[in-house]
N, C-alpha and C positions, 0 to 999 in steps of 0.2 A: 504493500500500500504506500509506504513512504518512498521507497526507491524508484518506483514508477509513477505513482499517483501524484506526489508532490511536484516533481519536475514538470509533469503534464499540466497540472493546475497552474503553476507559475508561467509555463509557456503560453497558456491560453490568456492569462492576465497580461503578459507582455505583448502578445499578439494584439489584444484589444487596445493596448496603449498605442501600438503602431498604427492601428486603424484611425486613430485620432490625430496623428502627427503628419506634418508635411515638412519639406525642407525649409519652408518659411518660418516654422517654429524655431529652428536653429538660427536662422538669419535674424529673427526678432530679438535675439540676445544682444545684438549690436545697438538696438534702440534703448536698452536698459543696462548699459555697461556697468554703471556704478552698483546698482542693485544686484546684478548677477555676480560681479566680482566679489562683493562683500558676502553674499550668500554662500558662494563656493568656498571662500576662505573659512567661514564659520563651519561649513559642513565637513570640509576635508581636513582641516588643521585644528581648529579650536575645539570642536566636539570630541574627537578622539582623545585630545589632551585632557579635557574635562572628565571623560569617561574613565580614563586611566587613573586619574586622581580619586574618583569615586570608588573604583574597584579596590584600590589600596586602602581607602578609608573604611570600606565595609568588610575588608579582609575576606573576599570571596575565595572559595577553593579554585585551584588553577583552571579546571575545565569551565566553570561558570565565568571566571574572569575573561577567558578567551571568548566565550560566547557573548559577553557584554561588549567586548572590543569589536567583534564581528558585527554586532548590531549597530554600534556607533559608526562603522565604516559603510554601512548599507545606505543607498541613496534614498531620497524621499519616495514615499509610496503614492500611488495614483489617488488614494483617498484624500490626499492633501488638496486636490483640485476641488473636491466636494466641499470641504471645510472652508476653503478660501471663498467659494461662491456663497456659502451660507453667511459668512461674516464680512462680505463685501470687500474681499481682497482682489488683487489683479490676477484673474484666473489665467489670462494669456501668459503672464509671466510665470505662473506655476507650471503650465504645460511646457514652456521653454526650459525651465529649470529641471523639471523631471527628465526631459529628453537629454539635456547635457549631462546631468548627474548619472543617468543610466549608462552613458558611454564612458564617462570617467571612472565609474565604479568598477568597470572590468579590470582596470589597472590598480586602482587604489585599494580596493577591498582585499585582493590577495596579498598585497604588500603589508597592510595593517594586520591582517590575520596572521601572516607568517611572523611578523615582528612580535605579536602577542604570544604566539606559540613558542617562539624562541625564548621570550622572557619568562613566561609562566611555566613552560614545559609540562603541559598536562598529559602528553603522551610519551611513552618511552620508545615507541617503535615508529613514530611518524615525525617528519620534519615540517609538515604543514602542507600548503598548497603548492605542489611541484608544478612543473610546466604543463604536464598532461592534465592535471586537475584545474589549472588556470584556464586551459582551453575549454574545459567543461563549463566553467563559470561564463566564459564568453558565449558558448553555445546556448546556455540557459537564458542569458540576459539579452544579448543583442540580436541573435538570429531571428527569434520570433518578432521582435520590434521591427527589424528590417523587412521581414516578410509582410507584416501588417502595413508598413509604409508603402511597399510596392503595390499591394492591393489597393490602397488608398489612391495612389498615383494613377494607376491604369484603369481602375474601376471604381471611381469615387461614389457613384450611386449605390453600388453593391456594398461598399464600405459603410456608407450611412445606414443602410438597411441592417447590416450585420452588427453594428456597434452595440445595440441593446441586447440582442440574443447572446453575443459573446460575453458581455458583462454578466448577464444572468447565469450563463453556463459556468463561467469562471468562479463565481461566488458559490454555486451549488457544489461543484467539484471540490473546491477548496474546503468548504465546510465539512463535506463527507470525509475527505482524506484526513484533515486535521482532527476531526472528531474521532475517527478510527485510531489515529496515532495516539491521541490523548487517552482514549479508553484502554489501549494496549499498555500504555505507560502511566496509568493513572496514579499509582502509588508514588512513582518517582516524581511526578509533577506536584503532588500534594506535599511530599516531604521537603520540596525546595521552594514552594510558592511563597511562604512567609519570609524566607531569607532573601527572596528576589523582589518582593513587592515594593519594599522601601526604596531600593536603589533604582528600580525601573521607573517608579513614579517620579522620584527626584530628578533622574536623568531626563525624563520627558518634560518636566516643568522647566528645567534649565535650558533644554534644547529650544523649546517654544519661546522662552524669554530672550535667549541670545538671538534667535531668529528675528525677533521683533525689535528689540531695543538697540542692538548693534547697528543695524541699518538706519534706524531713526537718529542715532548719534551722528551719522555721516550725512544727514539731510535727505534721506530717502523718504518718499511720500508715504502716507499712512496706508494706502491701498497696496503699494509695493511691499511695505514692511509686513503687512498681514500675510501676503503671499509667501514671503521669505520665511516667516514664522512657521507656517504650517508645512512648508516644504522641508524645513530643517527639523521640525519637531515630530513629524509623522514619518517615521522610518519605514522602509520596506521590510517589515519583519518576516514576511513570507520568504523573501530572498535569503535572509539569514538562516531561516529554518531549513530551506532546501539545501543550501550549501553544507550546513552542519550535518544533516541526516543523510543526504544523498551523495554528496561529494566526499565529506570527511567521515561519514559513517558513524556519527555519534549522536544519539538521542539527547544525552545530557548536555551536550554542547549547544543544543537548540533551545534549552529551557528559558534562558533570559529573553530571547526573541519571542517565545511563545507567551510568556507572562506579559511582556511589554505590548505585544500585539493585541492583547485583550484590554489592558488598562489604559493604553494611550488614547483610545477613543473617548473615554470619559474625561480624561485630563484635558485633552485638546478642546472638547466641547465647553468645559468650564472656562478654560483659558480664553476661548473666543469671546465669551460673554464679558469677561473682565476687560479685555482689550477694547472691545466695542464700547463698553461703558466709559472707559477712560477717554477714548477718542471723542465720544459724544459730549462728555463733560467739558473737555478742552475746547470743543467747537462752540458750545454754548457760552463758555467764559469769554472766548474771543469775540463772539457776536455782542455780548453784553458790554465789553470794553470799547467796542467800536461804535456803540450808540452815542449820539450827541447828548451831552448833559445840558439840562435847562438851567 
């Protein structure tokens, strides 16, 4: 179920992402250079450093520590687009960031994972993601996206019709596969849930906060900052789970991503309301100060 089902489910999800992408989504990055650059720096450098600090602070066992670092190295998930839409972020920027992040992650995710495995040494007989396994990551992430983009380019009407069915199919398959994996490893998940809940929730809050406030410090607009926040805060936990279980063959390695994948939706939803409330309050204050005094 996990060795075949999980990669298939992720492949369908990434194919669905490709159906929504065009080359224009990559070119659009040039229209938001500041927001994109800041988001990528936060995603690729700042968050792995923060996650490393949290792992040391919480003193996680080596396997769970590597799982957390793998999660931190994962790109933003497609769900970020939905949250950005709900809380009035720049959805077009989200789509562009997801596209760019998915490409970059093919390189950065194996590098960060290998560094974490070298540092924490959770396995005695594995050095990490060797070249052959890195190619598996490439095949899992980019090939379905490229296929979806080709379908979008040559048959745009078909791509529009298939967008919703592919999304529904990916959710159903993912729920069934992950549900089966959880049921099979229920005791392992229960034993580690409490030890992982604190660090995953804290990491999610920090990711969302960094994604919003760091761009704002550099003058990025509210809508773009909201897009960056959800792109950085909502990691592609499914990708981390697939690599952990299917590529590296470790269920325990996937536990941080599994716990994060459940809790992040609630944390992101609450964070969205907080940020929207602050933006609305600031807007009302600005309007009040701009009114002429009698």
